N, C-alpha and C positions, 0 to 999 in steps of 0.2 A: 504491610509489606506486602498484602494483594495488590494494592494498586501499584506497586512498584515493579512486582514480577509482571502485571498486567502491561505496565508501560514499557518493559523490556521485550515482551514478546509482541506488542503492537510495532514496535521499533522493528523487530525482527522481519514482522511480516509486511511493513511498508517497503523494508530494504527487498527482500524477496520478490514482492510483487515489482517494484521499478526495475530488478534485475531482470526478471522475467519478461517483463513488456519491452526492454530497451532490446535484449536477445530477438525478441520475436520481430519487432518492427526494424531492426538492424539486418537481420536475417531476409526478411521481405523485400527489402530496399538495396540489397546488395551490399551493406556495409561488412557484413559477415559472411562467413562461409555458409553453405547448407548444412554444416553440423552444429550450426549455434542453435537449430530447432531441437536439437536432442534436451539439453538441459531445461529447456523452457517447462516441460511439465513436472520436473523435479522442484524448481522454483516456484512453481505454480501451488505445488502441493504444500508446500514450508510455508508458503505465504497463506495459504487457507487454513492451516491448522492451526499455526500460531496466532492468526487473527481471531479465529474462533475461540480458542483458550482464552486470549486476551480478554474478549468480549465477555465469556462467562466468568472470568475474574471480576471484572468491574463493569457489570452491564449498563449503568448510568455514568460513568466515568467519561466524561467529554473530553478530558486529557487526553485520551486514546488517539485524538484526531491528529495531534502535534507531529508526531513522526511523519504521517503522510503530507502533510502540509509542507515541512521541513524538506522532505524529499522532492516534493513538487517543485519547491521554489529552486532547488538545486537544479533540478532537470531543467525548467524554462531557463536559468542562466546558462548551463550547458548548450542549450539550443540556441541561444544567440551568439555566443561566442564559439562554439563548435558544430557537432552535427546537427542539423537543422531538424530532424526528425525527432531529437530530444524534447523539442517543444510539443509533441504528440505525447510523448511520456509523461510530461508536465500536466498535460491535460487529463491524461488517466489517472495518474497520481491524486489530483484534485476530485475527479469523479469518485474515487476510492474512499478520500477524505469525507465526501459529502454521505456516502453510504455509512461510512462509520460514526458519523455525525448524528445522521438519521435514528442507527442502530442503537446509539447511545442516549436517546432522548428520555427524559425522565418520565415516569408513568403518573402523569398527572390527570386528575380527575377519576382515578380507579379505586375501586373500594378494596381494602385488602382483605379478602375473605379468606 
């Protein structure tokens, strides 16, 4: 049950992070109005909190990277067929996926003291 909840929270974190990154880049590049910057902070906080809680629930759960890779793939496809700045969103999501992958690495070689 903890793993399912962790996966749902990781999915929420990935979505919130991609949304915040999309709003930020779209606002900077003029695709959105300047009011697009206001929700970036809110979505970033949602992404951070849900991501940290997911990592605490499943600290060695490599499966938590799946939502980040899935949304990165969708952003890349969106960048190819639509707004090209979505390619940058996809790269940002892949960087986030790498961070989650590294954060969930098993504790090999450490003694349980």
